[in-house]
DONUTOR-81445 format. One record per residue: residue in one letter; z, y, x of N, C-alpha, C, O in turn. Coordinates in steps of 0.1 Angstrom, whole numbers, plus 5000, padded with zeros to 4 digits. Each point is the difference from the previous one (the first is absolute). Example, Ala and Ser with C-alpha at 12.3 -4.5 7.8 and 13.67 -1.06 7.14 Angstrom:
BEGIN
PT r n.c3 n.c2 n.c1 ca.c3 ca.c2 ca.c1 c.c3 c.c2 c.c1 o.c3 o.c2 o.c1
PT a 5078 4943 5132 5000 5012 4991 5000 5012 5009 5007 5000 5010
PT s 4986 5011 4986 5000 5011 5009 5008 5011 4992 5001 5011 5005
This chain:
BEGIN
PT r n.c3 n.c2 n.c1 ca.c3 ca.c2 ca.c1 c.c3 c.c2 c.c1 o.c3 o.c2 o.c1
PT m 2487 9954 4691 4996 4986 4998 4984 5000 5000 4994 5008 4993
PT k 5001 4982 5014 4985 4999 5000 4995 4995 4987 5006 4990 4994
PT k 4984 5016 5001 4993 4996 4988 4991 4988 5003 4992 5000 5009
PT i 5010 4989 4983 4991 4988 5003 4991 4998 4988 5003 5004 4988
PT s 4987 4988 5014 4990 4997 4990 5006 4989 4991 5009 4993 5003
PT i 4984 5006 4985 5004 4989 4991 4998 4986 5007 5008 4991 4998
PT e 4981 5008 5010 4998 4987 5007 5011 4997 5010 5005 4989 5001
PT e 4999 5022 5007 5011 4998 5009 5013 4996 4994 5007 4992 5005
PT n 4996 5015 4984 5012 4997 4992 4999 4985 4995 5010 4993 5000
PT a 4979 5003 4995 4999 4987 4994 5002 4989 5011 5006 4990 4998
PT a 4988 5013 5014 5002 4991 5012 5015 5000 5004 5005 4989 5003
PT r 5002 5022 4997 5014 5001 5003 5008 4992 4990 5009 4992 5004
PT v 4988 5009 4983 5007 4993 4990 4998 4985 5002 5010 4992 4999
PT e 4978 5004 5004 4997 4986 5002 5008 4994 5012 5005 4989 4999
PT t 4995 5019 5012 5008 4995 5012 5014 4999 4997 5007 4990 5003
PT m 4999 5020 4990 5014 5000 4997 5004 4988 4990 5010 4993 5002
PT n 4981 5004 4989 5002 4988 4991 4999 4987 5008 5008 4991 4997
PT e 4983 5008 5012 4999 4988 5009 5013 4999 5008 5005 4989 5001
PT l 5000 5022 5005 5012 4999 5008 5012 4996 4991 5009 4993 5005
PT y 4992 5013 4983 5010 4997 4991 5001 4985 4997 5011 4994 5000
PT e 4977 5000 4998 5000 4985 4997 5004 4992 5013 5007 4990 4999
PT l 4987 5014 5012 5004 4993 5013 5015 5001 5003 5005 4990 5005
PT d 5001 5021 4991 5015 5001 5002 5008 4993 4989 5012 5000 5001
PT e 4981 4995 4990 5006 4993 4988 5010 5008 4993 5011 4996 4996
PT r 4986 5017 5002 5009 5009 4993 5000 4997 4985 5008 5007 4993
PT d 4985 4984 5002 5000 4996 4986 5010 4989 4998 5003 4996 4988
PT k 5003 4999 5022 5009 4988 5000 5014 5004 4997 5005 5011 5006
PT e 5002 4981 4987 5015 5002 4997 5007 5000 5014 4998 4992 5008
PT g 5011 5018 4993 5008 5000 5012 4995 5009 5011 5008 5003 5010
PT h 4980 5002 4989 4995 5009 5011 5007 5013 4999 5001 5005 4988
PT p 5004 5001 5023 5008 5012 4999 4992 5012 4994 5006 5010 4995
PT h 4981 4990 5006 4992 5011 4994 4991 4994 4989 4988 5005 4999
PT r 5017 4986 4994 4992 4994 4989 4995 5011 4990 5007 5009 4996
PT h 4980 4989 5001 4993 5009 4990 4999 5014 5005 4998 5009 4992
PT t 5003 4994 5021 4998 5013 5006 4991 5000 5012 4998 4989 5006
PT f 4996 5022 4998 4993 5001 5012 5008 5007 5011 4995 5004 5011
PT t 5018 4999 4986 5009 5007 5009 5000 4994 5014 5003 4988 5002
PT g 4994 5020 5008 5001 4996 5014 4988 4992 5005 5000 4997 5012
PT l 4991 4999 4979 4989 4991 5004 4991 5007 5010 4996 4993 5010
PT g 5001 5019 4988 4991 5007 5010 5007 5002 5013 4993 4999 5011
PT v 5020 5003 4989 5007 5001 5013 5001 4987 5007 4998 5000 5012
PT e 5004 4989 4981 5000 4987 5006 4986 4997 5007 5000 4995 5011
PT i 4989 5008 4982 4987 4998 5006 4998 5009 5012 4994 4995 5010
PT a 5010 5017 4990 4999 5009 5011 5008 4995 5012 4995 5000 5011
PT t 5017 4995 4986 5008 4994 5011 4994 4988 5006 4999 4998 5012
PT y 4995 4993 4979 4993 4988 5004 4988 5004 5010 4998 4993 5010
PT r 4994 5017 4986 4989 5004 5008 5004 5005 5013 4994 4997 5011
PT k 5017 5011 4989 5005 5006 5013 5005 4989 5009 4997 5000 5012
PT f 5010 4991 4982 5005 4988 5008 4989 4992 5006 5001 4996 5012
PT a 4989 5001 4980 4988 4993 5005 4994 5007 5012 4996 4993 5010
PT h 5002 5020 4989 4995 5008 5011 5008 4999 5012 4995 4998 5012
PT e 5018 5003 4987 5010 5000 5011 5000 4986 5006 5001 4998 5012
PT m 4997 4991 4980 5000 4987 5005 4987 4997 5008 5001 4993 5010
PT a 4988 5014 4987 4988 4998 5008 5002 5007 5013 4995 4994 5010
PT i 5012 5017 4991 5003 5006 5013 5009 4991 5008 4998 4998 5012
PT y 5012 4997 4982 5010 4991 5006 4992 4988 5006 5002 4996 5012
PT k 4990 4998 4980 4992 4988 5004 4991 5003 5012 4999 4993 5010
PT k 4995 5019 4990 4991 5004 5011 5008 5000 5013 4995 4994 5010
PT w 5016 5012 4990 5008 5001 5013 5007 4987 5003 5002 4997 5012
PT n 5003 4996 4978 5006 4987 5002 4991 4990 5006 5004 4992 5009
PT d 4983 5008 4987 4990 4991 5005 4997 5003 5015 4995 4991 5007
PT k 5008 5021 4997 4998 5004 5014 5013 4998 5009 5001 5004 5011
PT n 5009 4989 4982 5013 4997 5006 5007 5013 5005 5007 4999 5010
PT y 4991 5012 4983 5007 5012 5004 5015 4999 4995 5002 4997 4989
PT p 5007 5005 5020 5015 4998 4996 5004 5011 4990 4996 5011 5001
PT l 5013 4985 4991 5006 5009 4990 5010 5009 5006 5002 5011 4995
PT s 5005 4985 5015 5010 5009 5006 4996 5008 5011 5008 5007 5006
């Protein structure tokens, strides 16, 4: 595991807390209420999807057929 600095860790904690609040994990009824479980995976999936959508848009804008 890569050793990170105190500053890098503080930034990571700040980011995870921001994502926790955006996902409303403090609210009653959330399936992952009061946990960070899966939050990093969700963000990684979101970023990958956004990248793939950019590629899709590029070729779709050129009217390249899907089939």
